[in-house]
C-alpha positions in Angstrom: 0.0 0.0 0.0 1.3 3.5 -0.8 2.3 5.2 2.5 0.1 8.2 1.8 -3.0 6.0 1.6 -2.4 5.1 5.2 -2.8 8.7 6.4 -6.6 8.5 6.9 -9.8 6.9 5.7 -10.1 9.7 3.2 -6.8 9.0 1.6 -7.4 5.3 1.6 -10.8 5.7 -0.2 -9.8 8.6 -2.5 -9.3 6.2 -5.5 -5.7 7.2 -6.3 -2.2 6.0 -5.6 -0.7 9.4 -4.6 2.3 9.6 -6.8 4.1 12.7 -5.8 4.7 15.5 -8.4 8.4 16.2 -9.1 10.2 18.5 -6.6 11.6 21.9 -7.4 14.9 21.7 -9.3 17.0 24.8 -8.9 16.1 28.5 -9.2 12.6 29.8 -10.1 11.1 33.2 -10.7 7.3 33.6 -10.4 4.7 36.2 -9.6 3.3 34.4 -6.5 5.0 31.7 -4.4 2.7 29.7 -2.1 4.1 27.6 0.7 1.7 24.8 1.6 -0.6 22.7 -0.8 -3.5 22.4 1.5 -6.9 24.2 1.2 -5.5 27.7 2.2 -2.7 27.7 -0.3 -4.6 26.1 -3.1 -7.8 28.2 -2.7 -5.6 31.3 -2.7 -4.0 30.2 -6.0 -7.5 29.4 -7.4 -8.9 32.8 -6.5 -5.8 34.6 -7.8 -6.2 33.0 -11.2 -9.9 33.9 -11.3 -8.9 37.5 -11.0 -5.8 37.4 -13.2 -5.3 34.3 -15.3 -1.9 35.5 -16.5 -0.2 35.1 -13.1 2.7 32.7 -12.8 2.1 30.8 -9.5 4.2 28.2 -7.8 3.1 26.1 -4.9 5.7 24.5 -2.6 4.7 21.4 -0.6 6.9 19.3 1.7 4.9 16.2 1.1 1.9 15.9 -1.3 -1.1 18.1 -1.8 -3.6 17.4 0.9 -1.1 15.7 3.2 -2.1 17.8 6.3 -5.4 18.8 7.9 -7.0 19.5 4.5 -6.9 15.8 3.7 -7.6 14.4 7.2 -10.4 16.5 8.7 -14.0 15.6 9.6 -15.4 16.7 6.3 -17.6 19.5 7.5 -18.2 22.4 5.1 -19.8 24.6 7.8 -20.3 28.2 8.6 -18.8 27.7 12.1 -16.3 30.4 13.2 -14.0 29.9 16.2 -14.8 33.2 17.8 -18.3 33.7 19.2 -20.8 36.2 17.8 -20.9 38.1 21.0 -17.2 38.5 21.2 -16.9 39.4 17.5 -19.6 42.1 18.1 -17.6 43.6 21.0 -14.2 43.4 19.3 -15.1 44.3 15.7 -18.5 46.0 15.8 -22.1 44.9 15.8 -22.1 44.1 12.1 -19.1 41.8 12.2 -21.0 38.5 13.0 -23.5 38.9 10.2 -20.7 39.9 7.8 -18.7 36.8 8.7 -21.7 34.6 8.4 -22.7 36.0 5.0 -19.1 35.5 3.7 -19.0 31.9 5.0 -22.4 31.1 3.4 -21.1 32.5 0.1 -17.9 30.4 0.5 -20.0 27.2 1.1 -21.9 28.0 -2.1 -18.5 28.6 -3.8 -17.1 25.2 -2.8 -20.2 23.5 -4.1 -20.0 25.5 -7.3 -16.4 24.6 -7.8 -17.2 20.9 -7.5 -20.0 21.1 -10.0 -18.1 23.2 -12.5 -14.9 21.2 -12.4 -16.4 17.7 -12.1 -14.7 17.1 -8.7 -16.6 14.3 -7.0 -15.9 15.2 -3.4 -19.2 13.5 -2.2 -20.6 17.0 -1.4 -24.1 16.8 0.2 -25.7 19.8 1.8 -27.5 18.0 4.6 -27.1 20.4 7.5 -25.7 19.9 11.0 -27.4 18.2 13.9 -26.3 19.0 17.5 -27.7 16.4 20.0 -28.2 17.1 23.7 -28.1 14.1 25.9 -28.7 16.0 29.1 -30.9 18.9 30.1 -27.8 21.0 30.7 -26.6 20.3 27.2 -30.0 21.3 25.9 -29.9 24.5 27.9 -26.6 25.3 26.2 -28.0 24.5 22.8 -30.9 26.8 23.5 -28.5 29.7 24.2 -26.5 28.9 21.1 -29.6 28.9 18.9 -30.8 32.1 20.3 -27.4 33.7 19.8 -27.2 32.4 16.2 -30.7 33.7 15.3 -30.0 37.1 17.0 -27.2 37.5 14.5 -29.1 36.3 11.4 -28.5 32.6 11.6 -31.1 29.9 10.6 -30.5 27.3 13.3 -33.5 25.9 15.2 -34.2 23.9 18.3 -35.4 20.3 17.9 -37.6 18.4 20.4 -36.6 14.9 21.5 -38.8 13.3 18.8 -37.6 15.7 16.1 -33.9 15.0 16.8 -34.5 11.2 17.0 -36.3 11.4 13.6 -33.1 12.8 12.1 -30.5 11.0 14.3 -31.5 8.3 16.8 -28.6 8.8 19.3 -29.0 6.9 22.5 -30.0 9.2 25.4 -31.1 12.2 23.2 -33.4 14.7 25.0 -33.4 17.3 22.3 -31.1 19.0 19.8 -30.6 21.8 17.3 -30.3 21.9 13.5 -28.4 24.3 11.3 -29.0 23.9 7.5 -25.8 25.7 6.6 -23.4 22.7 6.5 -22.4 20.1 3.9 -20.6 16.8 4.1 -17.6 16.1 1.9 -14.8 13.6 1.4 -12.0 16.1 2.1 -9.1 14.3 0.4 -11.1 14.1 -2.8 -11.8 17.8 -2.6 -8.2 19.0 -1.9 -6.7 16.6 -4.5 -9.3 17.6 -7.1 -8.5 21.2 -6.4 -4.8 20.5 -6.9 -5.5 18.8 -10.3 -7.7 21.7 -11.5 -4.9 24.2 -10.6 -2.2 22.0 -12.2 -4.3 21.8 -15.4 -4.6 25.6 -15.3 -0.8 26.1 -15.3 -0.1 26.4 -11.6 3.3 24.9 -10.8 3.0 22.5 -7.9 6.3 21.2 -6.5 5.8 18.3 -4.0 8.5 16.7 -1.8 10.0 20.1 -1.5 10.5 21.5 2.0 10.5 25.2 2.6 13.4 26.0 4.9 12.8 29.7 5.1 10.2 32.3 4.1 11.5 35.8 3.5 10.4 38.9 1.7 9.9 37.9 -2.0 11.9 34.7 -1.4 11.3 31.1 -0.4 14.4 29.0 0.3 13.8 25.3 -0.1 15.9 22.1 0.2 15.8 21.9 -3.7 16.4 25.5 -4.6 15.1 29.1 -4.3 11.9 30.7 -5.5 11.8 34.4 -6.0 8.4 36.0 -6.2 6.6 39.4 -6.0 4.4 37.9 -3.4 5.0 35.0 -0.9 2.1 33.3 0.9 2.6 31.2 3.9 -0.3 28.7 4.1 1.1 26.2 6.5 -1.6 26.3 9.3 -0.7 23.7 12.0 2.7 23.0 10.5 3.8 26.7 10.8 6.1 25.9 13.8 8.2 23.7 11.6 9.4 26.8 9.6 11.8 29.5 10.7 12.7 29.5 14.3 11.6 32.3 16.6 8.3 34.0 16.0 6.7 31.3 13.9 7.1 28.8 16.8 4.7 30.9 18.8 2.2 32.4 16.2 0.2 29.2 15.9 0.3 26.0 17.9 -0.5 22.5 16.6 -3.2 20.7 18.5 -4.1 17.2 17.4 -7.6 16.1 16.5 -8.1 12.4 16.0 -10.7 10.3 14.1 -12.0 6.7 13.7 -14.2 5.1 11.2 -16.3 1.9 11.0 -16.6 -0.6 8.2 -19.5 0.2 5.8 -22.6 -0.5 7.8 -25.7 -2.4 6.5 -28.8 -0.7 5.5 -30.8 -1.9 8.5 -28.5 0.0 10.9 -28.9 3.2 8.9 -32.7 2.8 9.0 -32.3 2.8 12.7 -29.7 5.5 13.1 -31.0 7.9 10.5 -28.8 10.6 8.8 -30.9 10.0 5.7 -29.8 13.3 4.3 -26.2 12.8 5.2 -26.3 15.4 7.9 -23.1 16.1 9.9 -23.5 15.7 13.6 -22.1 16.3 17.1 -23.0 15.9 20.7 -23.3 19.2 22.6 -20.4 18.4 25.0 -17.5 20.6 26.0 -14.8 18.4 24.6 -15.4 18.7 20.8 -16.6 15.7 18.8 -17.9 15.6 15.2 -19.1 13.0 12.8 -20.6 12.2 9.4 -22.1 9.3 7.4 -19.7 8.7 4.6 -20.6 8.1 1.0 -19.9 4.4 1.5 -22.0 4.2 4.6 -19.5 4.3 7.4 -19.6 6.3 10.6 -16.6 8.6 10.7 -16.2 10.4 14.1 -13.5 12.6 15.4 -12.7 14.6 18.5 -10.1 16.4 20.6 -8.4 15.1 23.7 -4.9 14.2 22.4 -2.2 16.1 24.3 -0.3 19.1 23.0 3.4 18.2 22.5 6.2 20.2 24.1 7.8 22.8 21.8 4.9 22.5 19.3 6.4 19.2 18.1 4.9 17.5 15.1 5.7 13.9 14.3 4.0 11.1 12.4 3.7 9.0 15.6 1.5 11.7 17.1 -1.2 10.9 14.5 -2.1 7.9 16.7 -3.2 8.0 20.3 -4.6 4.6 21.6 -6.4 6.3 24.5 -8.2 8.9 22.4 -9.0 6.5 19.6 -10.4 3.9 22.1 -12.5 6.6 23.7 -14.0 7.6 20.3 -14.8 4.0 19.5 -16.4 3.6 23.0 -18.4 6.8 22.4 -19.8 5.7 19.1 -20.9 2.4 20.6 -22.6 4.3 23.4 -24.3 6.6 20.9 -25.3 3.8 18.6 -25.5 0.3 20.2 -26.4 -1.2 16.9 -22.7 -1.0 15.8 -21.5 -2.9 18.8 -20.4 -6.0 16.8 -19.1 -4.1 13.8 -15.4 -3.5 13.0 -13.6 -0.2 13.1 -11.3 -0.2 10.1 -9.4 3.2 10.4 -7.9 5.4 13.0 -5.9 8.6 12.2 -5.3 12.1 13.2 -3.3 15.3 12.5 -2.6 18.8 13.8 -4.8 21.8 13.4 -3.7 25.4 14.1 -4.8 27.6 16.9 -3.7 31.2 17.6 -3.4 32.7 21.1 -6.8 34.5 20.9 -8.5 31.9 18.7 -8.9 34.4 15.9 -8.2 33.2 12.3 -6.1 35.7 10.3 -5.6 36.8 6.7 -2.6 39.1 6.7 -0.8 40.9 3.9 2.1 43.4 4.0 2.5 45.0 0.6 5.9 46.5 1.5 7.5 43.0 1.9 5.1 41.0 -0.3 4.5 38.6 2.5 1.1 37.1 3.2 -0.3 34.4 5.4 -3.6 32.9 6.5 -4.7 30.3 9.1 -5.6 29.7 12.7 -9.0 28.1 11.9 -9.2 26.0 15.1 -10.6 23.1 13.2 -13.2 25.0 11.2 -11.0 25.5 8.2 -12.7 23.8 5.2 -15.0 26.8 4.5 -12.9 29.4 6.2 -9.9 28.5 4.0 -11.9 29.1 0.9 -12.9 32.5 2.3 -9.3 33.2 3.4 -8.0 32.4 -0.1 -10.5 34.7 -1.8 -9.6 37.5 0.7 -5.9 37.1 0.2 -6.3 37.2 -3.6 -8.3 40.4 -3.3 -5.8 42.0 -1.0 -2.8 41.1 -3.2 -4.4 42.2 -6.4 -6.0 45.3 -4.9 -9.5 44.2 -5.6 -11.5 45.8 -2.8 -14.7 44.0 -1.8 -16.7 42.9 1.3 -14.1 40.2 2.1 -11.3 42.7 2.5 -13.2 44.5 5.3 -13.8 41.4 7.4 -12.4 41.4 11.0 -9.8 38.7 10.3 -8.0 40.9 7.8 -4.6 41.9 9.2 -5.6 40.6 12.6 -2.5 40.3 14.9 -2.9 37.7 17.7 -0.4 38.0 20.5 2.1 35.2 20.6 1.7 32.1 22.6 3.7 31.9 25.8 7.2 30.4 25.8 7.7 26.9 27.0 7.2 25.3 29.4 4.3 27.7 30.2 2.7 26.9 26.8 2.8 23.2 27.4 1.3 23.4 30.8 -1.4 25.9 29.8 -2.6 24.2 26.6 -2.7 20.7 28.2 -4.5 22.1 31.3 -7.1 23.6 28.9 -7.6 20.3 27.1 -8.0 18.4 30.4 -10.4 21.1 31.7 -12.8 20.5 28.8 -12.8 16.8 29.5 -13.3 17.3 33.2 -16.1 19.8 32.5 -18.2 17.1 30.8 -17.7 14.8 33.8 -18.5 17.7 36.2 -21.8 18.3 34.6 -22.7 14.6 34.6 -22.2 14.6 38.4 -23.5 17.9 39.5 -26.3 18.2 36.8 -25.4 21.9 36.6 -23.5 24.0 34.1 -19.8 23.4 34.4 -18.0 26.0 36.5 -14.7 24.9 34.9 -16.1 25.5 31.4 -17.3 28.9 32.4 -13.9 29.8 33.7 -12.2 28.6 30.5 -14.7 30.3 28.1 -12.7 33.5 27.6 -9.6 31.5 26.6 -11.6 29.4 24.0 -13.1 32.0 21.7 -16.3 32.7 23.7 
């Protein structure tokens, strides 16, 4: 088996062998150099070409397109944003939440349109997102979320116990919420399809080429140098692997892990539901997320893996037996019908988090340097928006995107080690403890309330 196929369920079922494109060979001069062939880098190249098809663009990738989070995520094309509406309104003005939501809705439409226009079969289905409450406290929290969403122009709605069970028969459900603005995808198929479309359009994609340094108008790699008018860093959770110093503390990598069952028989799906291929979650503090795949598997992911000292990233960290076992246990708890069915895949990877949980789309015309990232796991749609925004900033095409609050947003740096390691892992533990606290006290978690200001709320 090709080693890249073993990265995730999505890579294993993408229907290709992942033969790497040739690396860079020597010196290169282009208009735009992009470091990172994930969604952010590729969508930026896509939007740049839509504005100016004459641009010469090179994409530098240390592995293959879609190697990182873009090819391993939960497959939600959502309008979720890591900073809460209320906080956005305070920090960026009362109109900011509605502006972000409108831009994300337009981006969701744009991803669907891209798939249709370019015959990219990414299993895109706009089924919406179900949030299930299994306790009265969770339902109270969902009620607040729905009210907040609707106050800022959202379309989510509360579901009674019978209504949520009709959509998703999760054991212990007492109610839920539904947001129609979410689609399910097979993420590796989408990112690989995007790379193929760009390659066919003349974008130079150099794989197996590691960027050693990003400088004004220059990328130094292990296979040569790329000079460009504009240089875009699109490395998300892998940012700490670049230049030492500031990049080590701009974004930290936190691992999210997933498991998937074998394809399940039709009688189980008749019981479970998800007939419209809705994405789903349980309304707990420690984030979990799932989908019904195109080949009828349950694919579920969640947080809980530790942050590694010094923002370390290594292949061995993609596996955590404790977290993967916990996810399998949770699925069997939710859906007893799968008790005797096999789990075939377990994988993971790092996502990027800034110190204040704000995504950013930054551009400095004086140096030609640009960057985007910090999506906190909500990056499939936000990366499309970030790419469109970067393209507009670089090519001086002013529009509603260039006025969004994530443009030229500067988060403060993460603390130095060992403070960073202690604080991040304490936060991850706190969210796990908060769920247990609520199950015991049957009251809203005091721990979660204390942590809320640090988690985008």
